[in-house]
Structures are given as structure tokens and as C-alpha cells.
C-alpha positions as CSV (number, residue, x, y, z in Angstrom):
1,M,195.7,15.1,46.9
2,N,197.8,15.0,43.4
3,S,197.6,18.1,40.9
4,L,195.0,16.0,38.7
5,Q,192.6,15.8,41.6
6,S,193.4,19.0,42.3
7,V,192.6,20.4,39.0
8,Q,189.2,18.2,39.6
9,L,188.3,19.6,42.2
10,E,188.5,23.4,41.1
11,I,186.2,22.0,38.2
12,L,183.5,20.6,41.1
13,K,183.8,23.6,43.1
14,E,182.6,25.9,39.7
15,F,179.9,23.2,39.3
16,S,178.7,23.6,42.9
17,R,178.7,27.4,42.3
18,V,176.9,27.3,39.0
19,T,173.8,24.8,40.6
20,A,173.5,26.6,43.8
21,Q,173.1,29.6,41.4
22,E,170.5,27.4,39.5
23,G,169.0,25.9,42.3
24,L,169.5,22.4,41.0
25,T,169.7,19.4,43.1
26,W,172.7,17.4,43.1
27,F,174.3,14.3,44.8
28,A,177.7,12.7,45.1
29,M,178.0,9.7,43.4
30,F,179.9,5.9,43.2
31,G,184.2,6.9,44.0
32,T,183.3,10.4,45.1
33,L,180.6,9.4,47.9
34,L,182.5,6.4,48.6
35,G,185.6,9.0,49.1
36,A,183.6,11.1,51.1
37,S,182.3,8.7,53.4
38,R,185.5,6.8,54.3
39,H,188.6,9.2,53.5
40,G,187.0,13.1,53.8
41,G,187.6,13.2,49.6
42,F,189.3,11.6,47.4
43,I,190.1,8.0,47.4
44,P,194.1,7.9,47.2
45,W,194.0,5.9,43.8
46,D,190.9,7.5,42.3
47,N,191.3,9.8,39.3
48,D,188.1,11.0,38.8
49,I,184.5,12.3,40.0
50,D,181.1,11.5,39.6
51,V,178.2,13.5,40.6
52,A,174.5,12.5,39.6
53,L,171.3,14.7,39.6
54,P,167.4,14.0,39.0
55,R,166.6,14.0,35.3
56,A,164.6,17.4,35.4
57,D,167.8,18.9,36.8
58,Y,169.8,17.1,34.8
59,D,168.4,17.9,31.8
60,R,168.2,21.8,32.5
61,L,171.7,21.9,33.1
62,R,172.3,19.9,30.1
63,T,170.3,22.8,27.8
64,T,172.0,25.2,29.2
65,P,176.0,24.7,28.7
66,E,176.1,28.5,28.2
67,L,175.9,28.8,32.4
68,F,179.3,28.0,32.5
69,S,182.8,30.3,31.1
70,E,185.6,29.6,30.2
71,P,188.4,27.9,30.9
72,F,184.9,25.7,31.9
73,F,183.2,23.9,28.9
74,L,179.7,21.8,29.8
75,Q,180.3,18.6,27.1
76,T,177.1,17.3,26.4
77,P,175.4,14.6,24.3
78,Q,174.5,17.3,21.6
79,N,176.9,20.6,21.4
80,D,179.8,17.9,21.0
81,P,179.2,15.0,18.3
82,A,183.1,14.4,17.8
83,A,183.2,13.4,21.2
84,A,179.5,11.7,21.3
85,A,179.7,11.4,24.8
86,R,177.3,9.7,26.8
87,Y,176.6,12.2,29.3
88,L,177.7,15.7,30.9
89,H,181.5,16.7,31.3
90,L,182.3,19.4,33.0
91,R,185.6,20.3,31.3
92,R,188.7,23.0,31.5
93,S,190.2,23.9,28.4
94,D,193.6,25.0,29.6
95,T,194.1,21.1,30.3
96,T,194.7,18.7,28.9
97,Y,193.1,14.6,29.9
98,I,193.2,12.2,26.8
99,T,192.4,8.6,26.5
100,N,191.7,6.4,23.7
101,F,192.8,8.4,21.1
102,P,193.3,8.4,18.2
103,T,190.4,6.9,16.8
104,Q,189.1,5.9,13.5
105,Y,185.6,7.4,14.2
106,T,186.3,11.4,15.0
107,R,188.8,13.7,16.0
108,G,187.4,13.0,19.7
109,G,186.0,16.4,20.9
110,H,187.0,18.3,23.7
111,M,189.8,16.7,25.9
112,G,190.1,18.9,28.6
113,V,190.2,17.5,32.2
114,C,186.6,16.7,33.6
115,I,184.1,15.4,36.1
116,D,181.3,13.2,35.3
117,I,177.8,14.1,35.6
118,L,175.2,11.8,35.5
119,P,170.9,11.6,34.6
120,L,168.8,9.4,37.8
121,D,166.4,8.2,35.8
122,Y,163.4,6.6,36.5
123,V,162.6,3.0,36.2
124,P,160.0,0.3,37.3
125,G,162.2,-2.2,38.1
126,A,165.5,-4.3,37.3
127,I,164.7,-5.6,34.3
128,S,163.6,-2.2,33.2
129,A,166.5,-1.0,33.5
130,R,168.6,-3.9,32.1
131,Q,166.6,-3.3,29.1
132,L,167.1,0.3,29.1
133,H,170.6,0.4,29.6
134,H,171.2,-2.2,27.2
135,A,169.0,-0.2,24.2
136,A,170.9,3.4,25.4
137,Q,173.9,1.5,24.7
138,Q,172.9,1.1,21.2
139,I,171.6,4.2,20.4
140,R,175.1,5.7,21.8
141,E,176.8,3.4,19.2
142,Q,174.8,4.5,16.4
143,M,175.7,8.2,17.7
144,L,179.1,7.6,17.5
145,A,179.3,6.2,13.4
146,T,176.9,8.6,12.9
147,A,179.5,11.0,13.9
148,G,182.3,9.3,12.3
149,L,180.2,9.3,8.9
150,D,179.6,13.5,9.4
151,E,183.6,13.6,10.2
152,N,183.6,12.8,6.5
153,A,180.9,14.8,4.8
154,G,181.7,15.9,1.0
155,R,185.1,13.6,1.3
156,D,186.2,9.9,0.7
157,L,185.2,7.3,3.2
158,P,187.3,4.9,3.4
159,D,185.7,1.1,3.1
160,F,186.7,0.1,6.0
161,K,185.6,3.0,8.1
162,A,182.4,3.0,5.9
163,A,180.9,-1.1,7.0
164,N,182.3,0.0,10.9
165,C,180.0,2.8,10.7
166,Y,177.1,1.6,8.8
167,G,177.1,-1.6,10.7
168,M,176.7,-0.1,13.8
169,G,173.7,2.0,12.3
170,G,175.2,4.9,11.4
171,I,173.1,7.3,9.4
172,A,174.7,10.3,7.5
173,G,173.2,14.3,9.0
174,L,170.9,12.6,11.8
175,Y,173.6,13.2,14.4
176,P,171.2,15.9,16.4
177,I,167.8,13.8,16.1
178,L,169.9,10.6,17.8
179,A,171.2,13.0,20.4
180,E,168.0,14.0,21.7
181,R,166.3,10.9,20.9
182,Y,168.8,9.4,23.4
183,E,168.2,11.7,26.2
184,W,164.3,10.9,25.7
185,L,164.8,6.8,25.5
186,C,166.7,7.3,28.8
187,S,163.8,9.5,30.7
188,R,160.7,7.3,29.5
189,Y,159.8,6.5,32.4
190,T,158.4,9.3,35.1
191,N,157.4,8.7,38.7
192,E,158.4,5.4,39.2
193,P,159.7,4.1,42.4
194,Y,163.7,3.5,41.3
195,Y,166.5,5.2,39.5
196,A,168.5,4.2,37.2
197,I,171.8,5.2,35.3
198,P,171.1,3.7,31.8
199,V,173.8,6.2,30.1
200,L,176.8,4.4,31.7
201,G,178.8,2.0,29.6
202,S,179.4,-0.4,32.4
203,M,176.9,-3.1,33.9
204,R,176.4,0.1,37.1
205,G,174.1,1.4,33.8
206,A,171.8,-1.7,34.4
207,R,171.4,-1.2,38.5
208,V,168.7,0.1,40.2
209,F,168.3,2.5,43.3
210,E,165.2,3.5,45.3
211,K,164.4,6.3,44.7
212,Q,163.8,6.9,48.6
213,W,167.5,7.2,49.2
214,F,167.8,10.2,47.1
215,S,166.3,12.8,49.8
216,S,168.0,15.7,49.6
217,G,169.6,17.9,52.8
218,E,172.5,15.5,53.7
219,T,176.6,16.7,52.9
220,M,179.5,15.3,53.5
221,D,182.9,16.9,53.6
222,F,184.8,16.4,50.3
223,E,188.4,18.0,50.3
224,G,187.4,21.0,52.3
225,L,184.0,21.3,50.3
226,E,180.5,20.5,51.8
227,V,179.0,18.0,48.5
228,P,174.9,16.5,49.2
229,I,175.0,13.1,49.1
230,P,171.9,10.9,49.3
231,S,170.4,10.4,52.6
232,G,170.6,7.0,51.9
233,W,173.8,7.0,51.2
234,R,175.3,3.0,52.7
235,E,172.7,1.9,50.6
236,V,173.4,3.5,47.4
237,L,177.1,2.4,48.0
238,V,176.1,-1.1,48.6
239,A,174.4,-1.1,45.6
240,S,176.8,0.5,43.7
241,Y,179.7,-2.2,44.8
242,P,177.4,-5.2,45.2
243,D,180.9,-7.6,45.5
244,G,181.1,-5.3,48.7
245,L,182.9,-2.7,50.2
246,L,185.7,-3.8,52.7
247,K,188.2,-4.4,50.1
248,P,189.9,-1.3,48.5
249,E,190.5,-3.1,45.5
250,K,186.9,-4.7,44.7
251,D,185.8,-1.1,45.0
252,Y,187.8,-0.7,41.1
253,N,186.7,-3.3,39.5
254,I,185.1,-1.8,36.8
255,S,186.9,-0.5,32.8
256,K,188.6,2.9,34.3
257,P,191.3,4.8,32.0
258,K,194.5,4.1,33.7
259,T,196.3,7.4,34.6
260,E,199.9,6.1,33.5
261,E,198.0,5.4,30.1
262,A,196.6,9.4,29.5
263,I,198.1,12.3,28.3
264,I,197.5,14.0,30.9
265,D,198.9,17.9,31.0
266,L,197.7,20.8,33.5
267,K,199.3,23.4,31.8
268,R,198.8,23.2,28.2
269,S,195.2,22.6,26.2
270,Y,194.7,19.6,25.0
271,K,194.2,21.6,21.7
272,V,198.3,21.8,21.4
273,I,198.5,18.1,21.7
274,V,195.8,17.2,19.4
275,S,196.8,19.5,16.7
276,R,199.4,17.2,15.8
277,Y,196.8,15.0,14.6
278,T,194.1,17.5,13.5
279,D,196.8,19.7,11.9
280,M,198.3,17.5,8.8
281,L,197.5,19.8,6.0
282,E,197.7,23.5,8.2
283,G,200.8,25.3,6.3
284,I,201.9,23.0,4.3
285,E,201.6,24.8,0.9
286,G,205.3,24.9,-0.3
287,K,206.7,22.7,2.2
288,S,209.3,19.8,1.3
289,V,207.4,16.9,2.8
290,Y,208.3,13.5,4.0
291,I,206.4,10.5,4.9
292,F,207.5,8.4,7.9
293,G,205.7,5.1,7.1
294,A,206.3,3.1,3.7
295,G,203.5,0.9,4.3
296,D,199.7,0.9,3.1
297,S,199.3,3.9,5.1
298,L,201.6,5.4,2.6
299,R,199.9,4.4,-0.4
300,I,196.5,5.9,1.0
301,W,198.3,9.1,2.0
302,L,199.6,9.1,-1.7
303,E,196.6,8.8,-3.1
304,R,194.6,11.2,-1.7
305,Y,197.1,13.8,-0.9
306,S,200.0,13.7,-3.7
307,D,199.0,15.6,-6.3
308,D,198.8,18.6,-4.4
309,F,202.1,17.9,-2.4
310,N,205.8,17.2,-2.8
311,V,206.8,14.1,-1.1
312,V,210.5,14.2,-0.9
313,C,211.0,10.5,0.3
314,A,209.6,8.0,2.5
315,F,211.9,6.8,6.0
316,D,211.1,3.2,7.6
317,N,212.6,1.4,10.1
318,A,212.9,-1.8,8.1
319,K,216.5,-1.9,6.8
320,S,215.5,-4.4,4.1
321,K,213.2,-1.4,2.2
322,W,216.4,1.3,2.1
323,G,217.2,2.3,-0.8
324,T,214.1,1.0,-2.5
325,T,210.8,2.8,-3.7
326,A,207.4,2.2,-1.9
327,Y,204.4,3.7,-4.6
328,G,207.4,5.7,-6.1
329,V,208.7,7.3,-3.7
330,P,212.2,6.6,-2.5
331,V,212.7,4.4,1.1
332,R,215.5,6.1,3.3
333,S,216.6,5.4,6.8
334,P,215.6,7.2,9.8
335,E,218.8,8.4,10.6
336,E,218.8,10.6,7.3
337,L,215.8,12.6,9.5
338,L,218.3,15.1,10.8
339,K,220.5,15.8,7.9
340,L,217.0,16.7,5.9
341,L,214.5,18.5,8.0
342,D,214.4,22.2,7.7
343,E,211.9,25.3,8.5
344,N,210.5,24.1,5.0
345,S,209.9,20.7,5.6
346,R,206.7,18.8,6.8
347,L,207.3,15.3,8.7
348,I,203.9,13.4,8.7
349,I,203.8,10.2,10.1
350,A,201.5,7.4,8.2
351,S,201.5,4.2,10.0
352,I,199.9,1.8,12.1
353,Y,203.1,2.4,14.5
354,H,202.9,5.8,14.7
355,K,203.0,6.2,19.0
356,E,205.8,3.9,18.2
357,I,206.8,6.5,15.8
358,S,206.3,9.6,17.9
359,K,208.7,7.9,20.5
360,Q,211.2,7.2,18.0
361,L,211.5,10.8,16.7
362,D,210.9,12.4,20.4
363,N,214.0,10.3,21.7
364,M,216.0,12.1,18.1
365,D,214.9,15.6,19.3
366,I,212.8,15.9,16.5
367,K,209.4,17.6,17.4
368,D,208.1,19.2,14.4
369,Y,205.6,16.4,12.7
370,Y,202.7,15.7,12.3
371,F,200.1,12.5,12.0
372,F,197.5,11.0,9.1
373,I,195.0,8.9,10.6
374,D,193.3,7.0,7.9
375,G,189.5,7.8,8.3
376,W,189.5,11.5,9.0
377,N,188.4,14.4,6.8
378,Y,191.9,16.5,6.1
379,R,191.5,20.1,5.3
380,K,192.5,22.9,5.8
381,E,191.0,25.6,8.0
382,S,191.0,27.9,5.0
383,E,188.8,25.3,2.9
């Protein structure tokens, strides 16, 4: 068990404690169920934990996030609009697990290490499961687009973001209604013979499981923790992995975040890392501003913020721009950064190549810098 899995196991133990306290029924699912049956714990190369609850128990948990205390945080589609979560995640606030960030829509919400908590929703059969899955994905896209519009409430909305968000059906100010409609849609059937998990983004969300497989009472060992499993766990695994269970590489023919592509820090809160992206304007008053990037992102930044702050110059990796001006700002070589920056400076990366520039600055031992992401609404905490 690696260090990430160890933190996830601690989260699972807290989940198990609270659900036992509240009398909620849950089951190990997918890779967690397969790992318990095959390895007595994590599949060595797996990087998440999946559990599922019948919808009634899921909703009881979803509507009482206060059951968990810091550093644990129960993220729901309702209480963290910036994440527009598909389903529940139990996260640790004092850790970091960041994937697919930043995006143009929102600031991403809570990004601590988590376990996935899924609802088992009734469906009449396979056709209705596919239809329900498709409809759920449409509403979830609408939720994300609406959260993106709400990110810019009261401020300018860039044309590209407006086109994307409105094109996805976003409706500013209606996120709470959409999030509740999402839950209603997924749970619209009652007392049917099958379960599905339409909230899943992958095609697993359209697969059906017989309700009778989920009678409770059986457990398996998972890294020293007894976890409840479906009575028909073999059937559940076969339905979950229709391509077969014999070859481990087939178990994961599903889109998942790759650990090597994620930002993982098990000793620091995600807020520390994300602050470089969210706090561009915090403490900037009276400082000399330097922008890394002399392209169109510089123009956008200047249009929005140059009236309020002193932009000394821009830096760019294109030698042809050195000694010229871009949008009225002198452009210099990045090699001059070290001699110009001091405690009264604010260095901001404004470029679509912000990740590459970040690595470049780190290699130069420059650690104090921030990012400008077009589409986000930047405001000071005091505003």
C-alpha cells in the first residue's frame, strides 16, 4: 500500500464509522470490490476507492454533510458548485489531489484526496438505464456551465466562455435548482428490479445490476478493515467488467486520472497550491507588476487590470520580442527576472503555456508567482 492509498484508507475508515453510526447501508464497488476479493485490499496499481449506497441512504448522507468534521469534508453536487460534482466525495482538506486543473469554467472547488461515494438508483431495465444515464450527463453539463456563468457574476464574461457556457445550457443563478433536478432525475424510478449508477461519466453509468445482488450481511477484508460487499459480488463484478476479469489490464479500460498527471501532496492543503491561481490580486496594491507572456493573454490582462496597477514590463521566451513592446508594455528576456524581482514585485503568468512557464520559473528558483486564467473572475477578498 502506497502513501496515497494509506490516506484513502483513513478516509474510508471515517466513512465506515459515520455510516455505522447513522445506520446507513453501503457496499464496496468496482475496483475496491475487485481488490478486496483478489488482493484483500487495494489493487496495487489502483488510485481510488469506490463505495455505493442505495439511493435512500445516499440521500440521507448527501443532505447531512455536517456528519463529517474537519479535516474531512463531504463534497456534494449541492454544497460545492465550483466543482459541480457528479456524485459525493469524502475528502481530506489537509491534502491535495488535483487533476484537470485549471479549467476555464470555475476555480475547481475542494480538491483534497477523496473516496468516491455513488448512488444505486432503481431502473426498470437496460434501455431505461441508458436513457437515464444520457439525461443525467446532460444536466450535469448544464450544472457545470451554470457554475461557470456564476463565477463571473457581476463582472465581464469573456465571449469564448459565454459561448461555451450558454452552448451547454448554462443558466446564470439557477445552479441550486439544477443540482436538485439532477438528483430528482437520477432517482425518478422506485421499486424496480434493477440498479444503475447514472451519475457516472463513463459507460458504467448505463450498466444494470440486479437488485437482488445487493442484499447485505457479507463482508470482506480490505487492508484490515471489514467492508460490506454485495451478496452477489461475483455477479456485480462480471457486470462491472464485461470484457473479463482474467487479465488485470482489462479491469481498467476506463478513463481515470493518472497519478503521474495529478498534483498530489499528502501534507499540504490544496488551498496552498491553488492560491497561486486564485489569489492573483491579493496583496498586489503598491507592487510593481511583471507579466510573463507577451501574447493575447497580456492584452486581456491589461484591458481588465492595467488602470489599477503599475505594469513595469513583460517577459517572453520568444527572442524576437525582446527589446520591443507589446500592447504598450516593454518586453524583456526571462534572464532579467532575477535581477528585477524583489519583495515589492508581483510576477503573473499570463499565457496559455502557463504550466510550461511555471516549470521554467521553478528551475530558475523563482517561487513567488501567480497565474492569470482567462474566464475566471478575479476579485480581492476585501471586495
